[in-house]
C-alpha positions as CSV (number, residue, x, y, z in Angstrom):
1,V,0.0,0.0,0.0
2,Q,1.3,3.4,-0.9
3,L,0.4,6.7,0.7
4,Q,0.8,10.0,-1.2
5,A,0.6,13.0,1.1
6,S,0.4,16.6,-0.2
7,G,-0.6,20.1,0.9
8,G,2.3,21.2,3.1
9,G,4.0,24.6,2.7
10,L,4.7,27.9,4.3
11,V,1.8,29.7,6.0
12,Q,1.5,32.8,8.2
13,P,0.3,32.5,11.7
14,G,-3.5,32.5,11.8
15,G,-3.6,31.0,8.3
16,S,-5.2,27.8,7.0
17,L,-4.0,24.8,5.1
18,R,-5.4,21.5,4.1
19,L,-3.4,18.3,3.9
20,S,-4.4,15.3,1.8
21,C,-3.2,11.7,1.8
22,A,-4.4,9.1,-0.7
23,A,-3.9,5.4,-0.3
24,S,-3.5,3.1,-3.2
25,G,-2.7,-0.6,-3.7
26,S,-4.4,-3.9,-3.0
27,I,-6.7,-2.5,-0.4
28,F,-9.8,-4.4,0.7
29,S,-10.8,-2.0,3.4
30,I,-9.4,0.8,5.5
31,T,-10.1,1.0,9.2
32,R,-8.2,3.8,10.9
33,M,-6.7,6.8,9.2
34,G,-4.6,9.4,11.0
35,W,-2.2,12.3,11.0
36,Y,1.0,12.5,13.0
37,R,3.6,15.2,13.2
38,Q,7.2,15.5,14.2
39,A,8.8,18.9,15.0
40,P,12.5,19.3,14.9
41,G,14.1,17.7,17.9
42,K,10.9,16.2,19.1
43,Q,9.2,12.8,19.0
44,R,6.5,12.1,16.5
45,E,3.1,12.7,18.0
46,L,-0.5,12.0,17.2
47,V,-2.5,14.9,15.7
48,A,-5.8,13.4,14.8
49,V,-7.3,10.0,13.9
50,I,-10.6,8.9,12.3
51,S,-12.1,5.5,12.4
52,S,-14.1,3.7,9.7
53,S,-17.3,4.8,11.4
54,G,-16.2,8.4,11.3
55,S,-15.4,8.9,15.0
56,T,-12.5,11.2,15.6
57,N,-9.9,11.9,18.2
58,Y,-7.6,14.9,18.4
59,A,-4.6,16.0,20.3
60,D,-5.5,18.6,22.9
61,S,-3.1,21.1,21.2
62,V,-5.2,21.1,17.9
63,K,-8.7,20.7,19.2
64,G,-11.0,23.3,17.8
65,R,-8.5,24.3,15.1
66,F,-7.9,21.1,13.1
67,T,-10.5,18.8,11.5
68,I,-9.8,15.4,10.1
69,A,-12.1,13.9,7.5
70,R,-12.0,11.0,5.1
71,D,-13.4,10.1,1.7
72,N,-13.8,6.3,1.6
73,A,-14.5,6.2,-2.1
74,K,-11.1,7.8,-2.7
75,N,-9.2,6.1,0.2
76,T,-8.2,9.6,1.1
77,V,-7.8,11.3,4.5
78,Y,-7.7,15.1,4.9
79,L,-6.6,17.4,7.7
80,Q,-8.0,20.9,7.6
81,M,-5.8,23.2,9.7
82,N,-7.1,26.6,10.8
83,S,-5.7,29.3,13.1
84,L,-2.2,27.9,12.6
85,K,0.4,28.7,15.1
86,P,4.2,28.6,14.8
87,E,4.2,25.6,17.1
88,D,2.3,23.7,14.5
89,T,5.5,23.7,12.4
90,A,6.5,20.1,11.7
91,V,6.6,17.4,9.2
92,Y,3.2,15.8,9.0
93,Y,2.8,12.1,8.3
94,C,-0.4,10.2,7.4
95,N,-0.9,6.7,8.7
96,V,-3.4,4.2,7.4
97,D,-4.4,0.8,8.8
98,G,-6.6,-1.7,7.0
99,I,-7.0,-5.0,5.3
100,L,-5.5,-6.1,2.0
101,I,-7.4,-8.1,-0.6
102,T,-5.4,-11.1,0.6
103,H,-7.2,-10.5,4.0
104,R,-3.9,-9.6,5.7
105,A,-3.7,-6.6,7.9
106,F,-1.5,-3.7,6.8
107,G,-0.3,-0.4,8.3
108,S,1.4,2.2,6.1
109,W,3.0,5.6,6.6
110,G,3.1,8.4,4.1
111,Q,6.4,10.1,3.1
112,G,5.7,13.2,5.2
113,T,4.8,16.7,4.1
114,K,6.4,19.8,5.8
115,L,4.4,22.6,7.3
116,T,6.1,25.8,8.3
117,V,4.1,28.5,10.1
118,S,6.0,31.7,10.2
119,S,5.6,35.4,9.4
């Protein structure tokens, strides 16, 4: 399974950006989709996850500012980021768990997309 993430860039504080991550390959079904981030010198941390039923969970630091969504028909997960802060600067990684057409479970990571929030 391959994940293609896009949408990162340079944004001013208070700005908005949307990240996308599309999964492709021999996928039977996708269960959990999520976004993680890793800032320089820090460990990778969970940003937001969404289940197959649509239930979501967010890191406290992004609640009320970020929204995760998924398009099951396109095997794509999105992260809408509003009211961005300099501390949101990081490389953002998508993560997808699911079942292959061979009925084996899989878990894949995207290549990372960099977000810089700076004036």
